[in-house]
Residue frames as a rotation matrix with the C-alpha (Angstrom) as fourth column:
MET 1
-0.318 -0.810 0.493 20.21
-0.764 -0.089 -0.639 -60.37
0.561 -0.580 -0.591 39.18
THR 2
0.244 0.364 -0.899 20.18
0.186 0.892 0.412 -63.64
0.952 -0.268 0.150 41.13
GLU 3
0.869 0.228 0.439 19.89
-0.342 -0.363 0.867 -63.57
0.357 -0.903 -0.238 44.91
ASP 4
0.809 -0.570 -0.141 22.95
0.555 0.665 0.500 -65.78
-0.192 -0.483 0.854 45.41
LYS 5
0.050 -0.821 0.568 25.17
0.788 -0.317 -0.527 -63.02
0.613 0.474 0.632 44.00
VAL 6
-0.158 -0.042 0.986 24.21
-0.358 -0.929 -0.097 -60.52
0.920 -0.368 0.132 46.71
ASP 7
-0.446 -0.049 -0.894 24.75
0.738 0.545 -0.398 -61.20
0.506 -0.837 -0.207 50.42
LEU 8
0.135 0.613 0.779 21.98
0.032 -0.788 0.615 -58.99
0.990 -0.059 -0.126 51.81
ALA 9
0.866 0.163 -0.472 22.56
0.444 0.180 0.877 -60.12
0.228 -0.970 0.084 55.40
ARG 10
-0.039 -0.967 -0.252 26.21
0.982 -0.084 0.169 -59.11
-0.185 -0.241 0.953 55.20
ALA 11
-0.496 -0.087 0.864 25.30
0.486 -0.852 0.193 -55.82
0.719 0.516 0.465 53.51
GLU 12
0.572 0.776 0.267 22.75
0.137 -0.411 0.901 -55.08
0.809 -0.479 -0.341 56.24
CYS 13
0.658 -0.408 -0.633 25.33
0.738 0.181 0.650 -55.74
-0.151 -0.895 0.420 58.99
ALA 14
-0.430 -0.873 0.230 27.85
0.902 -0.425 0.074 -53.49
0.033 0.240 0.970 57.24
MET 15
-0.209 0.439 0.874 25.26
0.264 -0.835 0.483 -50.74
0.942 0.332 0.058 56.81
ARG 16
0.824 0.504 -0.258 24.31
0.345 -0.084 0.935 -51.02
0.449 -0.860 -0.243 60.49
GLU 17
0.254 -0.824 -0.507 27.97
0.912 0.030 0.409 -50.69
-0.322 -0.566 0.759 61.50
PHE 18
-0.557 -0.461 0.691 28.52
0.725 -0.675 0.135 -47.75
0.404 0.576 0.710 59.15
LEU 19
0.193 0.723 0.664 25.49
0.177 -0.691 0.701 -45.80
0.965 -0.018 -0.261 60.36
THR 20
0.862 0.069 -0.502 26.42
0.499 0.057 0.864 -46.41
0.088 -0.996 0.015 63.97
ALA 21
-0.046 -0.989 -0.139 30.01
0.984 -0.069 0.166 -45.31
-0.174 -0.129 0.976 63.31
VAL 22
-0.651 -0.186 0.736 28.88
0.458 -0.870 0.185 -41.94
0.606 0.458 0.651 61.93
GLY 23
-0.994 0.112 -0.002 26.58
-0.057 -0.523 -0.850 -41.33
-0.096 -0.845 0.527 64.89
VAL 24
-0.364 0.921 -0.140 23.14
-0.595 -0.114 0.796 -42.38
0.716 0.373 0.589 63.68
ASP 25
-0.660 0.249 0.709 20.86
-0.619 0.355 -0.701 -43.63
-0.426 -0.901 -0.080 66.48
LEU 26
-0.738 0.339 -0.583 19.37
-0.322 0.584 0.746 -46.78
0.593 0.738 -0.322 65.01
ALA 27
-0.737 0.511 -0.442 17.19
0.675 0.522 -0.521 -47.21
-0.035 -0.683 -0.730 68.09
ALA 28
-0.777 0.455 -0.436 15.29
-0.323 -0.882 -0.344 -44.03
-0.541 -0.126 0.832 67.25
GLN 29
0.098 0.926 0.365 11.73
0.129 0.352 -0.927 -44.36
-0.987 0.139 -0.085 66.03
GLY 30
0.881 0.343 -0.327 11.63
-0.285 -0.167 -0.944 -45.15
-0.378 0.924 -0.050 62.31
MET 31
0.212 -0.902 -0.376 15.33
-0.975 -0.170 -0.143 -46.10
0.065 0.397 -0.916 62.09
GLU 32
0.171 -0.178 0.969 15.11
-0.537 0.807 0.243 -49.74
-0.826 -0.562 0.043 63.15
GLU 33
0.561 0.147 0.815 14.74
0.443 0.778 -0.446 -51.10
-0.699 0.611 0.371 59.61
THR 34
0.768 -0.250 -0.590 16.95
-0.525 -0.773 -0.356 -48.53
-0.367 0.583 -0.725 57.89
PRO 35
-0.306 -0.948 0.091 20.03
-0.671 0.283 0.685 -50.79
-0.675 0.149 -0.722 57.54
ALA 36
-0.347 0.239 0.907 17.96
0.441 0.895 -0.068 -53.52
-0.828 0.376 -0.416 55.85
ARG 37
0.741 0.671 0.017 16.20
0.358 -0.373 -0.856 -51.03
-0.569 0.641 -0.516 53.59
ALA 38
0.504 -0.626 -0.596 19.47
-0.717 -0.688 0.116 -49.35
-0.482 0.368 -0.795 52.61
ALA 39
-0.503 -0.699 0.508 21.13
-0.305 0.693 0.653 -52.71
-0.809 0.174 -0.562 51.88
ALA 40
0.016 0.606 0.795 18.23
0.682 0.574 -0.452 -53.73
-0.731 0.550 -0.404 49.62
LEU 41
0.841 0.289 -0.457 18.31
-0.047 -0.803 -0.594 -50.33
-0.539 0.521 -0.662 47.90
TYR 42
0.098 -0.892 -0.441 22.00
-0.831 -0.318 0.457 -50.55
-0.548 0.322 -0.772 47.01
ALA 43
-0.488 -0.186 0.853 21.57
0.164 0.940 0.300 -54.11
-0.857 0.286 -0.428 45.81
GLU 44
0.504 0.747 0.434 18.98
0.651 0.001 -0.759 -52.77
-0.568 0.665 -0.485 43.38
LEU 45
0.799 -0.214 -0.562 21.07
-0.378 -0.905 -0.193 -49.74
-0.468 0.367 -0.804 42.37
PHE 46
-0.194 -0.967 -0.166 24.06
-0.867 0.090 0.491 -51.97
-0.459 0.239 -0.855 41.64
ALA 47
0.498 0.484 0.720 22.13
-0.163 0.868 -0.470 -54.78
-0.852 0.116 0.511 39.93
GLY 48
0.888 -0.150 -0.434 24.06
-0.448 -0.082 -0.890 -54.13
0.098 0.985 -0.140 36.72
LEU 49
-0.086 -0.963 0.256 27.18
-0.978 0.130 0.161 -55.61
-0.188 -0.237 -0.953 38.32
HIS 50
-0.491 -0.036 0.871 25.60
-0.251 0.963 -0.102 -59.04
-0.834 -0.269 -0.481 37.95
THR 51
0.594 0.703 0.390 24.16
0.245 0.304 -0.921 -58.82
-0.766 0.643 0.008 34.44
ASP 52
-0.690 -0.717 0.101 25.47
0.336 -0.194 0.922 -58.61
-0.641 0.670 0.375 30.89
THR 53
-0.217 0.589 -0.779 23.89
-0.604 -0.708 -0.367 -57.26
-0.767 0.391 0.509 27.71
GLN 54
-0.962 -0.268 0.048 23.84
-0.127 0.598 0.792 -60.30
-0.241 0.756 -0.609 25.43
ASP 55
-0.434 0.867 0.246 20.09
0.769 0.498 -0.400 -60.83
-0.470 0.016 -0.883 25.78
LEU 56
0.042 0.465 -0.885 19.39
-0.037 -0.884 -0.466 -57.27
-0.998 0.053 -0.020 24.59
TRP 57
-0.365 -0.297 -0.882 20.64
-0.838 -0.308 0.450 -58.09
-0.406 0.904 -0.136 21.10
ALA 58
-0.650 0.114 0.751 18.71
0.114 0.992 -0.052 -61.35
-0.751 0.052 -0.658 20.73
ASP 59
0.222 0.862 0.455 15.99
0.752 0.146 -0.643 -59.83
-0.621 0.485 -0.616 18.54
VAL 60
-0.497 -0.479 -0.724 17.98
-0.122 -0.788 0.604 -57.65
-0.859 0.388 0.333 16.16
LEU 61
0.588 0.767 0.255 16.00
0.265 0.114 -0.957 -56.76
-0.764 0.631 -0.136 13.03
THR 62
-0.647 -0.720 0.250 17.25
0.488 -0.140 0.861 -56.36
-0.585 0.679 0.442 9.48
GLU 63
0.521 0.820 -0.237 15.69
0.388 -0.474 -0.790 -53.51
-0.760 0.319 -0.566 7.53
LYS 64
0.155 -0.422 0.893 16.43
0.964 -0.133 -0.230 -51.85
0.216 0.897 0.386 4.19
THR 65
0.993 0.116 0.024 18.07
0.106 -0.960 0.258 -48.75
0.053 -0.254 -0.966 5.58
ASP 66
0.100 -0.994 -0.034 21.46
0.910 0.105 -0.402 -47.12
0.403 0.010 0.915 5.41
GLY 67
0.236 0.066 0.970 20.53
-0.072 -0.994 0.085 -43.88
0.969 -0.090 -0.229 7.16
LEU 68
-0.832 -0.541 0.125 21.35
-0.108 -0.063 -0.992 -42.81
0.545 -0.838 -0.006 10.69
VAL 69
0.225 0.870 -0.439 19.14
0.479 0.294 0.827 -43.71
0.849 -0.396 -0.350 13.64
ALA 70
-0.703 -0.410 0.581 18.79
-0.251 -0.621 -0.742 -41.42
0.666 -0.667 0.334 16.67
VAL 71
0.241 0.708 -0.664 17.26
0.691 0.356 0.630 -42.25
0.682 -0.610 -0.403 20.05
ARG 72
-0.474 -0.425 0.772 17.03
-0.016 -0.872 -0.489 -39.11
0.881 -0.244 0.407 22.17
SER 73
-0.255 0.364 0.896 16.28
-0.826 -0.564 -0.005 -38.14
0.503 -0.741 0.445 25.75
ILE 74
0.246 0.221 -0.944 16.63
0.238 0.930 0.280 -41.52
0.940 -0.293 0.176 27.46
SER 75
0.537 -0.011 0.843 16.34
-0.725 -0.518 0.455 -40.82
0.431 -0.856 -0.286 31.18
PHE 76
0.251 -0.483 -0.839 18.88
0.365 0.850 -0.380 -42.51
0.896 -0.211 0.390 33.44
HIS 77
0.695 -0.207 0.689 20.22
-0.679 -0.506 0.532 -42.45
0.238 -0.837 -0.492 36.99
SER 78
0.388 -0.661 -0.642 23.43
0.343 0.750 -0.565 -43.88
0.855 0.000 0.518 38.36
ILE 79
0.969 -0.139 -0.203 25.69
0.172 -0.208 0.963 -43.69
-0.176 -0.968 -0.178 41.41
CYS 80
0.565 -0.822 0.078 29.03
-0.571 -0.457 -0.682 -41.88
0.596 0.341 -0.727 41.32
GLU 81
0.589 -0.368 -0.720 31.76
0.465 0.883 -0.071 -44.27
0.661 -0.293 0.691 42.45
HIS 82
-0.412 -0.837 0.359 33.70
0.180 -0.461 -0.869 -41.53
0.893 -0.294 0.341 44.25
HIS 83
-0.864 0.119 0.489 31.14
-0.483 -0.468 -0.740 -40.49
0.141 -0.876 0.462 46.87
LEU 84
-0.799 0.598 -0.064 28.22
0.599 0.800 -0.004 -42.89
0.048 -0.042 -0.998 46.26
LEU 85
-0.348 0.711 -0.610 25.92
-0.087 -0.673 -0.735 -40.00
-0.933 -0.203 0.296 45.43
PRO 86
0.299 0.555 0.776 23.52
0.689 0.438 -0.578 -40.07
-0.661 0.707 -0.252 42.47
PHE 87
-0.698 -0.186 -0.692 23.97
-0.328 -0.775 0.540 -38.47
-0.637 0.604 0.480 39.10
PHE 88
-0.133 0.795 0.591 21.08
0.667 0.513 -0.540 -38.42
-0.733 0.323 -0.599 36.67
GLY 89
-0.378 0.017 -0.926 20.02
-0.495 -0.849 0.186 -36.97
-0.783 0.528 0.329 33.37
THR 90
0.755 0.656 -0.007 19.41
-0.296 0.331 -0.896 -37.97
-0.586 0.678 0.444 29.76
ALA 91
-0.380 -0.823 0.423 21.29
0.098 0.419 0.903 -40.04
-0.920 0.384 -0.078 27.20
HIS 92
0.610 0.476 -0.634 21.20
-0.576 -0.283 -0.767 -39.42
-0.545 0.832 0.102 23.44
ILE 93
-0.193 -0.621 0.760 22.31
0.120 0.754 0.646 -42.03
-0.974 0.216 -0.071 20.93
VAL 94
0.588 0.281 -0.759 22.92
-0.743 -0.183 -0.643 -41.89
-0.320 0.942 0.102 17.18
TYR 95
-0.214 -0.700 0.681 24.14
-0.143 0.712 0.688 -44.92
-0.966 0.050 -0.253 15.24
ARG 96
-0.014 0.135 -0.991 24.61
-0.999 -0.053 0.007 -46.04
-0.051 0.989 0.135 11.67
PRO 97
0.639 0.322 0.699 23.36
-0.395 0.917 -0.061 -49.60
-0.660 -0.237 0.713 11.16
HIS 98
-0.589 -0.779 -0.212 25.58
-0.677 0.334 0.655 -52.19
-0.440 0.530 -0.725 9.49
ALA 99
-0.957 0.214 -0.196 23.85
0.008 0.696 0.718 -54.15
0.290 0.685 -0.668 6.72
GLY 100
-0.244 0.949 0.198 20.48
-0.369 -0.280 0.886 -52.83
0.897 0.143 0.418 7.94
ARG 101
-0.261 0.111 -0.959 20.82
0.724 0.679 -0.119 -54.32
0.638 -0.726 -0.257 11.44
VAL 102
-0.414 0.226 0.882 18.67
-0.473 -0.881 0.003 -52.30
0.778 -0.416 0.471 13.84
ALA 103
-0.793 0.192 -0.578 17.22
0.565 0.586 -0.581 -52.83
0.227 -0.787 -0.573 17.31
GLY 104
0.292 0.953 0.081 13.90
0.747 -0.280 0.604 -51.80
0.598 -0.116 -0.793 18.81
PHE 105
0.043 -0.296 0.954 14.05
-0.179 -0.942 -0.284 -48.40
0.983 -0.158 -0.094 20.44
GLY 106
0.847 0.347 0.402 13.27
-0.446 0.054 0.893 -49.88
0.289 -0.936 0.201 23.87
VAL 107
0.659 -0.680 -0.322 16.51
0.666 0.726 -0.170 -51.86
0.349 -0.102 0.932 23.69
PHE 108
-0.191 -0.807 0.559 18.52
0.366 -0.587 -0.723 -48.67
0.911 0.067 0.407 24.04
ALA 109
0.282 0.359 0.889 16.60
-0.690 -0.568 0.449 -47.55
0.667 -0.740 0.087 27.13
ARG 110
0.996 0.083 -0.012 17.24
-0.055 0.758 0.650 -50.94
0.063 -0.647 0.760 28.74
LEU 111
0.358 -0.933 -0.015 20.90
0.722 0.287 -0.629 -50.82
0.592 0.215 0.777 27.72
VAL 112
-0.159 -0.395 0.905 21.40
-0.198 -0.885 -0.421 -47.38
0.967 -0.246 0.062 29.29
ALA 113
0.615 0.477 0.628 19.64
-0.695 -0.049 0.718 -48.49
0.373 -0.878 0.301 32.49
ARG 114
0.944 -0.248 -0.218 21.70
0.301 0.918 0.258 -51.66
0.136 -0.309 0.941 32.77
MET 115
0.068 -0.975 0.213 25.02
0.635 -0.122 -0.763 -49.90
0.769 0.187 0.611 32.21
ALA 116
-0.100 -0.048 0.994 24.02
-0.427 -0.900 -0.087 -47.26
0.898 -0.433 0.070 34.80
GLN 117
0.833 0.518 0.193 23.17
-0.401 0.326 0.856 -49.83
0.380 -0.791 0.480 37.50
ARG 118
0.479 -0.755 -0.448 26.65
0.836 0.548 -0.028 -50.01
0.266 -0.361 0.894 38.97
PRO 119
0.429 -0.421 -0.800 29.13
0.314 -0.760 0.568 -47.61
-0.847 -0.495 -0.194 40.60
GLN 120
0.426 -0.117 0.897 30.00
0.904 0.012 -0.428 -45.37
0.039 0.993 0.111 37.67
LEU 121
-0.484 -0.408 -0.774 31.68
0.226 -0.913 0.340 -42.29
-0.845 -0.010 0.534 36.32
GLN 122
0.526 0.767 -0.368 29.77
-0.162 -0.334 -0.929 -40.33
-0.835 0.548 -0.051 33.69
GLU 123
0.014 -0.610 -0.792 32.72
-0.966 -0.212 0.146 -40.50
-0.257 0.764 -0.592 31.29
ARG 124
-0.888 -0.376 0.263 32.92
-0.332 0.922 0.199 -44.30
-0.318 0.090 -0.944 31.61
LEU 125
-0.155 0.916 0.369 29.17
0.223 0.396 -0.891 -44.74
-0.962 -0.056 -0.266 31.31
THR 126
0.468 0.262 -0.844 29.26
-0.652 -0.543 -0.530 -42.81
-0.597 0.798 -0.083 28.04
GLU 127
-0.412 -0.731 -0.545 31.98
-0.911 0.346 0.225 -45.13
0.024 0.589 -0.808 26.70
ASP 128
-0.772 0.143 0.620 30.25
-0.107 0.931 -0.348 -48.26
-0.627 -0.335 -0.704 28.03
ILE 129
0.268 0.963 0.018 27.03
-0.051 0.033 -0.998 -47.50
-0.962 0.266 0.058 26.17
ALA 130
0.422 -0.161 -0.892 28.82
-0.870 -0.347 -0.349 -46.71
-0.254 0.924 -0.286 22.90
ARG 131
-0.661 -0.749 -0.053 30.97
-0.742 0.641 0.197 -49.83
-0.113 0.169 -0.979 23.09
GLU 132
-0.526 0.518 0.674 27.97
0.053 0.811 -0.582 -52.08
-0.849 -0.271 -0.454 23.70
ILE 133
0.575 0.752 -0.323 26.10
-0.260 -0.207 -0.943 -50.65
-0.776 0.626 0.077 20.71
GLU 134
0.143 -0.617 -0.774 29.13
-0.988 -0.141 -0.070 -50.95
-0.066 0.774 -0.629 18.46
GLN 135
-0.828 -0.556 0.075 29.83
-0.556 0.831 0.021 -54.53
-0.074 -0.024 -0.997 19.49
GLY 136
-0.550 0.662 0.508 26.34
0.065 0.641 -0.765 -55.86
-0.833 -0.388 -0.395 20.20
LEU 137
0.555 0.819 -0.144 24.62
-0.015 -0.164 -0.986 -54.36
-0.832 0.550 -0.079 17.16
GLY 138
-0.079 -0.685 0.724 27.67
0.863 0.317 0.394 -54.24
-0.499 0.656 0.566 14.89
ALA 139
0.841 0.486 -0.237 26.95
0.338 -0.815 -0.470 -50.58
-0.422 0.316 -0.850 14.19
GLU 140
0.332 -0.719 0.611 29.24
0.845 -0.062 -0.532 -48.84
0.420 0.692 0.587 11.69
GLY 141
-0.616 -0.496 0.612 29.27
0.147 -0.836 -0.529 -45.63
0.774 -0.236 0.587 13.72
VAL 142
0.265 0.675 -0.689 28.07
0.878 0.126 0.462 -44.62
0.398 -0.727 -0.559 17.17
LEU 143
-0.583 -0.326 0.744 27.67
-0.058 -0.897 -0.438 -41.27
0.810 -0.299 0.504 18.90
VAL 144
0.197 0.611 -0.767 26.60
0.849 0.285 0.445 -41.16
0.490 -0.738 -0.463 22.56
VAL 145
-0.534 -0.268 0.802 25.98
-0.105 -0.920 -0.377 -37.98
0.839 -0.286 0.463 24.54
LEU 146
0.014 0.501 -0.865 25.10
0.916 0.340 0.212 -37.87
0.400 -0.796 -0.454 28.25
ASP 147
-0.386 -0.026 0.922 23.85
-0.178 -0.979 -0.103 -34.72
0.905 -0.204 0.373 29.98
ALA 148
0.181 0.384 -0.905 23.56
0.685 0.611 0.396 -35.02
0.705 -0.692 -0.152 33.75
ARG 149
0.476 -0.037 0.879 23.39
-0.610 -0.734 0.299 -33.40
0.634 -0.678 -0.372 37.16
GLN 150
-0.163 -0.642 -0.749 26.00
0.344 0.675 -0.653 -34.62
0.925 -0.365 0.111 39.64
LEU 151
0.819 0.569 0.074 24.81
0.126 -0.304 0.944 -34.42
0.560 -0.764 -0.320 43.26
CYS 152
0.340 -0.773 -0.536 28.40
0.928 0.184 0.323 -34.64
-0.151 -0.607 0.780 44.49
MET 153
-0.593 -0.526 0.610 28.84
0.649 -0.760 -0.024 -31.18
0.476 0.381 0.792 42.93
THR 154
-0.088 0.665 0.741 25.78
-0.147 -0.745 0.651 -29.71
0.985 -0.051 0.164 44.65
MET 155
0.841 0.503 -0.198 25.70
0.068 0.263 0.962 -31.46
0.536 -0.823 0.187 48.04
ARG 156
0.627 -0.716 -0.307 29.40
0.548 0.126 0.827 -31.17
-0.553 -0.687 0.471 48.89
GLY 157
-0.263 -0.880 0.396 32.59
0.923 -0.109 0.369 -29.45
-0.282 0.462 0.841 47.76
ALA 158
-0.946 -0.221 0.236 31.86
0.303 -0.862 0.406 -26.51
0.113 0.456 0.883 45.48
HIS 159
-0.303 0.923 -0.237 28.07
0.497 -0.059 -0.866 -26.64
-0.814 -0.380 -0.440 46.08
ALA 160
-0.922 -0.126 -0.365 27.67
-0.238 -0.558 0.795 -25.78
-0.304 0.820 0.485 42.41
HIS 161
-0.219 0.940 0.263 23.88
0.242 0.313 -0.918 -25.78
-0.945 -0.138 -0.296 42.23
GLY 162
0.665 0.636 -0.392 22.36
-0.254 -0.301 -0.919 -26.05
-0.702 0.711 -0.039 38.77
THR 163
-0.229 -0.836 -0.499 25.59
-0.872 -0.053 0.487 -27.22
-0.433 0.547 -0.716 37.14
ARG 164
0.861 0.437 0.262 25.25
-0.251 0.812 -0.528 -29.85
-0.443 0.388 0.808 34.44
THR 165
-0.287 -0.958 0.020 27.96
-0.516 0.172 0.839 -31.99
-0.807 0.230 -0.543 32.89
THR 166
0.815 0.506 -0.282 27.92
-0.484 0.329 -0.811 -33.24
-0.317 0.798 0.513 29.31
THR 167
-0.291 -0.888 0.355 30.08
-0.410 0.451 0.793 -36.07
-0.864 0.085 -0.496 27.99
SER 168
0.756 0.522 -0.395 30.25
-0.574 0.238 -0.783 -37.58
-0.315 0.819 0.480 24.52
THR 169
-0.319 -0.854 0.411 32.08
-0.263 0.496 0.827 -40.18
-0.911 0.155 -0.383 22.50
CYS 170
0.531 0.364 -0.765 32.26
-0.834 0.063 -0.548 -41.13
-0.151 0.929 0.337 18.80
ARG 171
-0.164 -0.563 0.810 33.18
-0.241 0.819 0.521 -44.60
-0.957 -0.110 -0.270 17.58
GLY 172
0.013 0.128 0.992 33.66
0.714 0.693 -0.098 -46.29
-0.700 0.709 -0.082 14.24
GLY 173
-0.120 -0.027 0.992 32.71
0.962 -0.249 0.109 -44.40
0.244 0.968 0.056 11.12
PHE 174
0.873 0.472 0.121 31.70
0.420 -0.855 0.304 -41.28
0.247 -0.214 -0.945 13.04
ARG 175
0.548 -0.757 -0.357 35.28
0.154 -0.328 0.932 -40.91
-0.822 -0.565 -0.063 14.22
GLU 176
-0.364 -0.762 0.536 36.69
0.627 0.225 0.746 -41.43
-0.689 0.607 0.396 10.74
ASP 177
-0.410 0.336 0.848 34.16
0.801 -0.312 0.511 -39.51
0.436 0.889 -0.141 8.62
LYS 178
-0.890 -0.032 -0.455 33.71
0.318 -0.760 -0.567 -35.92
-0.327 -0.649 0.686 9.85
MET 179
-0.719 0.689 -0.093 30.73
-0.564 -0.500 0.657 -35.27
0.406 0.525 0.748 7.58
MET 180
-0.108 0.671 -0.733 28.94
0.236 0.734 0.637 -38.29
0.966 -0.104 -0.238 8.97
GLU 181
-0.548 -0.160 -0.821 29.83
0.830 0.012 -0.557 -37.18
0.099 -0.987 0.126 12.49
LEU 182
-0.977 0.193 -0.091 28.42
-0.185 -0.978 -0.091 -33.71
-0.107 -0.072 0.992 11.78
GLN 183
-0.387 0.881 -0.273 25.21
-0.393 0.110 0.913 -35.25
0.834 0.461 0.304 10.51
ALA 184
-0.180 0.276 -0.944 24.93
0.703 0.708 0.073 -37.29
0.688 -0.650 -0.321 13.72
TRP 185
-0.802 -0.159 -0.576 25.37
0.547 -0.583 -0.601 -34.16
-0.240 -0.797 0.555 15.86
GLN 186
-0.860 0.511 -0.021 22.79
-0.466 -0.766 0.443 -32.31
0.210 0.391 0.896 13.79
MET 187
-0.231 0.794 -0.562 20.28
0.135 0.598 0.790 -35.07
0.964 0.106 -0.245 14.47
LEU 188
-0.146 0.119 -0.982 20.70
0.977 0.176 -0.124 -34.25
0.158 -0.977 -0.142 18.15
GLY 189
0.820 0.509 0.260 20.29
0.489 -0.861 0.141 -30.54
0.296 0.012 -0.955 17.47
GLU 190
0.531 -0.727 -0.435 23.96
0.246 -0.359 0.901 -29.81
-0.811 -0.585 -0.012 18.23
ARG 191
0.930 -0.211 0.302 25.74
0.254 -0.228 -0.940 -27.71
0.267 0.950 -0.159 15.62
ASN 192
0.285 -0.861 0.421 28.64
-0.668 -0.493 -0.557 -26.45
0.688 -0.122 -0.716 17.74
HIS 193
0.901 0.193 -0.388 29.68
0.061 0.829 0.556 -29.75
0.429 -0.525 0.735 19.26
GLY 194
-0.079 -0.974 -0.212 33.06
0.636 0.115 -0.763 -28.43
0.767 -0.195 0.611 20.33
ALA 195
0.495 0.342 0.799 31.52
-0.282 -0.807 0.519 -26.25
0.822 -0.482 -0.303 23.02
GLU 196
-0.401 -0.823 0.402 33.49
-0.621 -0.078 -0.780 -25.93
0.674 -0.563 -0.479 26.23
ASN 197
-0.147 0.390 0.909 30.95
-0.944 0.220 -0.247 -27.74
-0.296 -0.894 0.336 28.39
ILE 198
0.896 0.416 -0.153 31.15
-0.443 0.840 -0.313 -30.91
-0.002 0.349 0.937 26.32
SER 199
-0.002 -0.897 0.442 33.81
-0.661 0.332 0.673 -33.53
-0.750 -0.291 -0.594 27.00
LEU 200
0.676 0.217 -0.704 34.76
-0.723 0.379 -0.578 -35.26
0.142 0.900 0.413 23.75
SER 201
0.323 -0.551 0.770 36.33
-0.281 0.721 0.633 -38.71
-0.904 -0.421 0.078 23.72
């Protein structure tokens, strides 16, 4: 992210006005620098708004493989666009390479992090990750599953402590070939992928 794409001074002024409007005493000890710290924090949390993913696919490898590849338990955190509260959890990815085109496993962790660094919905984040793998890597099939805790569900509204949400999407060959899709789910340890707590796209 380049500094010229984020107006930190303007963000700090807006944060100062917001905190004052909701009754926070910014003159209290320890609060003087809070607007500046909060502005810098959100600039970091939303850094993905100012980046793309093209560089992630610069070092794609070609290997003699036609099997499925799974990358499991990628930790992520993002900010819900509805209430600006965090949601966080793990992402699981299965893909079928096209013509042996594969990427280093670290690429997928960086991809998930970059897609999560913007105001998001879990459903959209799931689709964003799958689309980038399908397009950037040219994968023949992609399955992405996100399992997360939504703080907007625990800190407000229903106060549903301990609730987790799971979203998934299939693209390409996994959508067309049910046996291949089943194999992808089995690689993630999921045999009953139609369970009620999973949102399928």
